C-alpha positions, 0 to 999 in steps of 0.5 A, spaced: 474 379 888 480 378 891 481 371 889 479 374 881 485 379 882 490 373 885 488 369 879 490 374 874 496 376 877 498 368 877 496 368 870 500 374 868 506 371 872 507 367 865 507 373 860 508 379 864 511 383 870 518 386 871 524 386 875 530 390 876 537 387 875 544 389 873 544 394 868 551 393 865 551 392 858 558 395 856 558 398 849 551 399 848 548 406 847 541 405 850 535 410 849 532 410 855 524 410 856 524 417 858 528 419 852 523 416 847 517 418 852 514 412 856 509 415 861 511 411 867 504 413 871 501 408 866 504 403 871 502 406 877 496 403 882 492 409 882 492 410 875 485 412 873 485 407 867 486 401 871 479 402 874 476 399 868 480 393 869 477 392 876 470 393 873 471 388 867 473 383 872 468 384 877 463 384 871 466 377 869 465 374 875 458 377 875 457 374 868 460 367 870 455 367 876 449 368 871 452 363 866 452 358 871 445 359 873 442 360 866 447 357 861 450 351 865 453 348 858 457 355 856 459 356 864 462 349 864 466 350 857 469 356 860 471 353 867 474 347 863 478 351 859 480 355 865 482 348 868 486 346 862 490 352 863 491 351 870 493 344 869 498 346 864 501 351 869 501 346 874 505 341 869 510 347 868 512 348 875 512 341 877 517 339 871 521 345 870 521 348 877 528 351 877 527 354 870 520 358 873 523 359 880 521 366 882 527 369 886 523 374 889 516 378 888 516 386 889 510 391 889 514 397 889 520 399 885 524 405 886 518 408 890 513 406 885 507 402 887 505 398 881 498 395 879 501 388 878 507 385 882 514 385 880 517 378 879 524 377 879 528 371 876 536 372 876 538 366 871 536 368 864 538 362 859 535 363 852 534 369 848 528 370 843 528 375 837 521 378 834 518 383 829 513 388 831 509 386 824 508 394 823 509 396 816 515 400 815 511 405 810 507 407 815 512 410 820 518 412 815 522 417 819 525 417 826 520 422 829 514 418 827 517 411 829 517 414 836 510 416 836 509 409 834 513 406 840 508 410 845 502 407 841 505 400 842 506 402 850 499 404 851 496 398 847 500 393 851 500 397 858 493 400 858 488 396 852 491 389 853 492 390 861 499 387 860 503 391 865 508 394 860 510 392 853 511 385 851 519 386 849 525 388 853 528 391 847 527 394 840 531 396 835 529 401 829 531 401 822 537 406 824 540 401 829 538 405 835 537 400 841 531 402 846 530 400 853 523 398 851 520 394 858 521 397 864 527 395 868 531 392 863 533 385 860 532 382 867 524 382 867 519 377 866 516 379 860 510 377 855 513 375 849 512 368 849 507 364 853 510 359 858 517 361 856 518 368 859 521 367 866 528 365 864 528 368 857 530 375 854 526 378 848 528 383 843 524 386 837 526 389 831 521 394 828 517 392 822 514 386 818 519 382 815 514 378 812 514 384 807 520 388 809 527 386 810 531 388 816 537 393 815 544 392 816 544 397 821 539 393 825 542 386 824 549 389 826 545 392 833 542 385 834 548 381 833 552 386 838 546 386 843 545 379 843 553 378 844 553 382 850 547 379 853 550 372 851 556 373 855 553 377 861 548 371 862 553 365 860 548 363 854 551 359 849 548 360 842 548 353 840 546 350 847 539 346 846 534 348 852 527 346 853 521 350 850 514 349 852 508 351 848 500 349 848 498 342 845 492 344 842 486 348 845 482 341 846 488 338 850 490 340 857 497 339 855 504 342 854 508 340 848 516 340 851 521 341 845 528 342 844 531 348 841 537 352 841 538 358 846 538 363 841 532 363 836 527 366 833 519 366 835 517 361 830 522 356 833 518 355 839 511 357 838 506 357 833 507 363 829 511 366 823 514 371 827 520 374 826 518 374 819 521 370 813 526 375 811 529 376 818 529 368 820 533 366 814 539 370 816 539 367 823 544 362 822 549 367 820 547 372 826 548 366 830 555 364 828 556 372 829 554 372 836 558 366 837 564 369 835 563 376 838 561 373 845 567 369 845 572 375 844 568 379 849 569 373 854 576 373 853 577 381 853 572 381 859 577 376 863 583 380 861 580 386 864 578 382 870 585 379 871 588 386 870 584 389 875 585 384 880 592 384 879 592 392 880 588 391 886 593 386 889 599 391 888 595 397 891 593 393 898 595 386 900 591 384 905 593 377 909 587 374 905 590 377 898 597 374 900 594 367 902 590 367 895 597 369 891 601 364 895 596 359 893 595 361 886 603 361 885 603 354 888 597 351 884 600 354 877 607 351 879 604 344 880 600 344 874 606 346 870 611 341 872 606 335 873 602 331 869 595 333 870 591 328 867 589 324 873 583 320 871 579 319 877 573 322 878 568 320 884 562 324 882 560 319 876 559 315 882 556 319 887 549 322 884 544 322 890 545 327 896 543 325 903 539 330 907 540 331 914 534 329 916 535 322 913 542 321 916 539 318 923 535 312 919 541 310 915 545 309 921 541 304 923 542 300 916 547 294 916 554 295 913 556 289 909 564 289 908 568 285 903 574 282 906 578 283 900 584 279 901 580 274 904 576 274 898 581 274 893 587 271 896 584 265 899 580 258 897 580 255 904 578 259 910 579 256 917 574 259 922 573 258 929 567 261 933 561 259 938 554 261 935 550 259 929 552 257 922 547 257 916 548 252 910 544 255 904 542 252 897 536 257 894 530 257 899 533 251 903 537 253 909 540 248 914 542 251 921 547 248 925 548 251 932 555 250 936 555 252 943 562 251 944 568 254 940 568 250 934 573 249 928 570 249 921 573 249 914 570 252 908 573 251 901 571 254 895 571 251 888 568 252 881 563 257 884 561 253 890 563 253 898 564 246 901 563 244 908 564 237 910 565 236 902 558 238 901 557 244 896 553 250 898 551 257 894 552 261 901 554 260 908 553 265 914 556 264 920 553 268 926 557 270 932 560 275 937 567 272 935 569 269 929 576 268 928 579 266 921 585 262 924 589 262 917 589 269 916 595 271 919 594 279 921 597 282 927 597 290 929 604 293 931 603 291 938 602 284 936 595 283 937 591 279 932 587 283 927 583 277 924 577 277 929 570 279 926 563 279 929 555 279 928 555 276 921 561 272 916 557 271 909 560 266 904 557 267 897 559 268 890 559 275 888 563 280 883 569 283 886 574 288 882 581 284 881 586 287 876 581 293 874 576 288 872 570 285 875 570 278 876 565 273 879 568 269 885 568 268 892 566 273 897 567 273 904 563 279 907 562 281 914 555 284 916 555 289 922 552 295 925 554 302 922 557 304 929 561 297 930 564 299 923 566 306 925 569 303 931 573 298 927 576 303 921 583 304 922 584 311 918 588 314 923 594 312 928 593 313 936 599 317 936 596 323 933 593 329 937 586 327 939 583 333 936 585 331 929 583 324 931 576 327 932 576 331 926 577 324 922 572 321 926 567 325 923 570 325 916 570 318 915 562 317 916 560 321 909 563 315 905 559 309 908 553 313 909 553 315 901 553 308 899 549 304 905 543 304 901 546 303 894 543 309 891 550 311 889 555 306 886 562 306 888 567 305 882 570 299 886 563 296 887 558 293 882 551 296 882 548 289 884 553 287 889 551 284 896 556 288 899 557 296 900 564 297 902 571 294 902 576 293 907 582 295 903 584 302 903 586 302 896 579 301 894 574 304 900 576 305 907 581 301 912 577 296 916 581 292 920 576 288 924 574 287 932 581 286 934 582 294 932 578 296 939 584 293 943 589 297 939 587 304 938 583 307 944 583 314 942 580 312 936 574 309 940 574 315 944 573 319 938 568 315 935 564 315 942 565 323 943 562 325 936 556 320 935 551 323 932 555 328 929 556 330 922 559 335 917 553 339 914 552 344 908 546 347 907 542 341 910 545 336 907 551 331 908 557 334 906 562 330 902 569 330 906 574 327 903 581 327 906 588 324 904 595 324 908 599 330 905 600 335 900 605 339 896 603 345 900 596 346 898 589 342 897 586 342 890 579 344 888 574 338 887 571 341 881 578 342 878 580 335 880 574 331 880 569 335 876 565 336 882 560 342 881 556 341 887 561 342 893 563 349 893 566 348 900 571 344 897 576 349 894 583 350 894 587 351 900 594 352 903 597 347 907 603 350 911 606 343 913 608 340 906 611 334 903 615 333 897 609 331 893 602 329 894 600 323 898 593 321 896 588 324 892 589 332 893 582 334 895 579 336 902 583 335 909 590 334 909 593 330 915 599 333 915 597 340 916 591 338 921 596 334 925 600 341 926 594 345 927 591 340 933 598 340 936 597 347 936 591 346 941 586 348 935 580 344 936 577 339 931 571 344 929 576 349 926 580 344 923 574 342 919 572 349 917 579 350 915 578 345 910 571 345 908 569 353 909 561 354 910 560 347 913 557 346 920 558 340 925 551 338 927 548 333 932 543 330 927 540 326 933 538 332 937 534 335 931 
């Protein structure tokens, strides 16, 4: 018996039940359920009428037991039909989970214990119009119409067992708008099976195959529809998904695209809302679009005025910071060309969960040595180790037990060693020195030493804004070594700032290490996944770096395993050198919509203008904070509010 009732509740969740939401519909004089005579006791658990529901389901179970024994063919047909319905519902939950997500379920609202649970969904994305299909001539006066409403309520709630009325609102011929289903437009209602959870239903009284809607009805429909469109940010011309059954004989759902503001017939097999109303929908939709745009502007103007008055009345520290931030942003936007085209989000599509980070740390990093790839055709290499000379599947392996000097040249797509051409050359060693790469640190120490693997192969490289197939010199090494050799902050900086940066640098390479995301400067099919040039990627220096920046090595060790996390995912944590007094919101600067922690923030140590890309941590202010003994954790939280530093290896 309990299983049967659960099945009923699951089935009804697609086309019945209700929830309470914000009832703010400015400008709508709504006639309440109490005013038109709704008997709320019909919804209660203990109402006598529901005894018949229980009895009917008990009889159904008994009948199925009898059929299974005495008429197995009919029993099988019924069960197959039930299974097809279950398959349709399972498909919808698998493919459209966000659309069908229930925010919560309640069995009691406002002290009322309900026969059916209350299913809550807070994001409405479509509005559907219906007609009641009753002939106007049968209920010509308003009093007779109210009697008609009560009759529909009883039929839907008690006779059909739907928990309440099908529709959220009904509009009578005189333009009156009624609260029809309990708890307003937010409830999951029963107007269009498989589409109810994220939609709102409005019915107009009478049969518009026979009657014509009155002008008062049309005016009220436009008004109500426009206000709902603004409230739920619904664009009448946006295409959304609708679902309908694909014939009784098939366990399939047909998914179709249609506008977010439609008539019932647009997404179901029906003539509703009738030809005389349906023919007016294009004009109605245009009116909704125009009215909702005006309403949004008026609403925004009201909000701005309210916020300004509140600020004038009482300015807290946060208010003052916000006003100062707004002032700086407005000044900068108005006095600069704000048409920056860089957009990293087009290349970052795959998020990394916290639990996957440790596995990614064990992946190798393959660094394109940009200057050595694009500025050299001959490389003078010294090393002790193994050299592989590769053409297709053929590999010649040479072992060098003593330090050896070799010359490798590139010409016409091939690499040459001792005048023999190869497609690929790989050197394995703990110290690989590029002798003709004259690069030194500020202390005169060499920065031309690499280890693990140095790989020569032809690959696409971005040169002058274009990808060119040319020589590519790639250093392949472990993730931890890569981090130790990144020169993103000088050792003369305060240690807490260095620790903060050592955490932030990790997200950049983690996101590209498996090629699920494609960096704007790295072709999707390239062998490498990072670049040593900071104009393109990060400032990777090489093995000699460990002797130059000792604080950086300590910071990398101290923060090993730690990452900046936002809601169980690796956070995007960009950083730059210096701001013009504030940082930019990532959504405004780059179009990022999935980084709510990258908001505009004040910088109290500013430059004349931005040095860098403007989003995330500004090095100048982070330096000042660290010099004031602020730890790296609070520095990170200042720029990335809502994030936490987590040791993923301790989980």
